[in-house]
Structure formats: C-alpha cells, structure tokens
C-alpha positions, -999 to 999 in steps of 0.1 A, spaced: 1 -342 -121 15 -311 -139 52 -305 -138 64 -281 -112 74 -255 -139 39 -257 -153 24 -252 -119 46 -222 -112 38 -207 -146 1 -212 -140 5 -196 -105 22 -165 -121 -7 -163 -147 -32 -164 -118 -13 -137 -99 -12 -114 -130 -50 -120 -136 -58 -113 -99 -38 -81 -101 -55 -69 -133 -89 -75 -117 -79 -57 -85 -65 -27 -105 -97 -25 -126 -124 -33 -100 -109 -34 -66 -116 -61 -40 -154 -55 -44 -151 -69 -80 -127 -97 -71 -145 -130 -79 -134 -164 -92 -155 -157 -123 -138 -123 -129 -103 -138 -125 -112 -168 -148 -125 -144 -174 -93 -124 -172 -74 -156 -179 -98 -170 -205 -101 -200 -182 -129 -219 -164 -138 -212 -128 -132 -249 -123 -95 -244 -129 -93 -217 -102 -111 -238 -76 -79 -259 -75 -61 -228 -62 -89 -212 -42 -115 -234 -25 -133 -203 -12 -137 -165 -17 -118 -160 15 -88 -180 0 -90 -158 -31 -90 -126 -10 -60 -138 11 -41 -146 -21 -50 -113 -36 -36 -95 -5 -4 -116 -9 -2 -104 -45 -8 -68 -34 18 -71 -7 43 -84 -33 35 -57 -58 39 -30 -31 72 -44 -19 87 -46 -54 73 -14 -69 97 12 -81 103 38 -55 128 64 -45 153 53 -19 156 75 11 189 94 9 196 90 46 177 87 79 163 119 91 138 145 77 149 139 40 145 102 45 112 106 62 100 128 33 111 103 7 95 73 26 62 92 29 63 105 -7 67 69 -19 32 62 -6 14 90 -24 -5 84 -57 18 106 -78 16 84 -109 -11 63 -125 6 32 -113 8 45 -77 -28 55 -79 -38 20 -90 -18 5 -62 -35 28 -37 -70 21 -51 -63 -16 -46 -54 -11 -9 -82 13 -2 -107 -12 -17 -94 -39 6 -103 -20 37 -140 -30 36 -132 -67 38 -105 -60 65 -130 -41 86 -155 -70 84 -132 -99 89 -111 -101 121 -83 -122 105 -80 -97 76 -82 -68 101 -53 -82 120 -33 -85 88 -40 -49 79 -31 -37 114 2 -56 111 8 -39 78 4 -5 94 26 -14 123 53 -25 98 50 8 79 53 29 111 83 8 122 100 17 89 93 54 94 105 54 130 143 54 123 138 86 102 121 104 131 147 92 156 175 104 133 158 138 128 158 142 166 194 131 168 203 156 140 186 184 158 159 188 131 132 180 156 130 188 194 146 163 217 114 159 236 95 148 205 73 117 212 86 95 183 57 71 182 31 100 182 49 118 155 52 87 133 15 80 138 7 117 128 28 117 96 14 83 86 -22 93 92 -16 127 74 -1 109 44 -29 84 41 -53 113 43 -37 128 13 -39 94 -5 -76 91 1 -84 127 -10 -62 123 -41 -80 91 -51 -115 106 -47 -106 140 -61 -75 138 -83 -83 171 -100 -79 190 -67 -50 169 -55 -26 165 -84 10 153 -77 24 188 -71 -3 196 -45 2 163 -27 39 169 -24 33 205 -13 9 194 15 34 168 28 62 194 27 40 219 45 35 194 74 72 185 76 83 221 75 58 229 102 71 201 124 106 215 120 96 251 124 81 242 158 116 233 169 
C-alpha cells in the first residue's frame, strides 16, 4: 500500500495530466490512454483511479471546476453595475489561458447533454453562476442604476446568456472577436440596460 503522501502526489500528477489532455483535446479526446500517455504511465495504473470512462469524465469535471475556481480573476470592486461588469468579464476568453478554460467547458457540453447526471451537474453550475451575479443586479437597482421594476432573475439570465454567446463566438472566430471587441460588446449591453432607465 503506497504511503498517503505518494498517493496524493500521484493524484496531483493525474490531475495535471487530465488538465493537459482537456486543454489540448477537449472532452472528446479524454481517454485513459491519452491521460496515461501524458503521464508516461500505463493505462493499468489509471484503472486504479478510474474504473470507467464515466469516472474519468466526472473526475475531469472536478479538475475543471477546481481550475475555474482558482484561476486568476479580477475582483468585483463592489456590488452593482461595476461589479456585474467585472464578474461577466472574468468569464470571457480574453487571454490564451481563459480561452483554454472556456474550450474545456464548451467541449464538456456534448457529454452533459447526453448524460442526465452530467446534465444536472452542468445545470447546477449555471444556477450557481447566476446566483453569484444576482447580488450585483440587486445592488444596481438599489443604487438607481437600473429601474426599480427590473425583473432581477430575467436580467441575470439575459446577461449570463449574452456573455456565453460572446464566449462561443470568440472561441470559434477569435479573429473577429478579439479581447477588445468582447469587452466592447459586453459594455454595449450593460450601457443599453442602464440607458433604458
């Protein structure tokens, strides 16, 4: 039985290899063989960690969640429109690292659409994201930046959907959607929401 420290170190090695495969090939290219090759290890070693492809995918989603939660990002200055803008900008693929992160998540959608358990997990991720955006919209209404009759949940859903629309277009057509244009599109929406007040 390996020592706990050895097991933890091996688990970190596996996590790093899984992430490198995801970043290079997406979930479609995630296989035990690909991860083993990335580690210069045998697939037999990995079957101790992942008895099935589904177990590997679930673990890969955990790795992606952890990478997303710990990535460098700008902290919202305060709740309200400025905070909302910052929270949404943090999602955009403005750097190569952010683009790689977004490619990983977009590549996971196929499996999540096909598997009810993974689909529930993805739905919960979106609910969590919208819940983090909600206080900014509430504060913007309280600050008088948005009309008092604003439907908070509808506006949150709108800005989240708009932002992910930019993400997808930027991933498929980065030449037409460089960082400056991504930010300008988002700013245009937020200004339009405020101008309607």
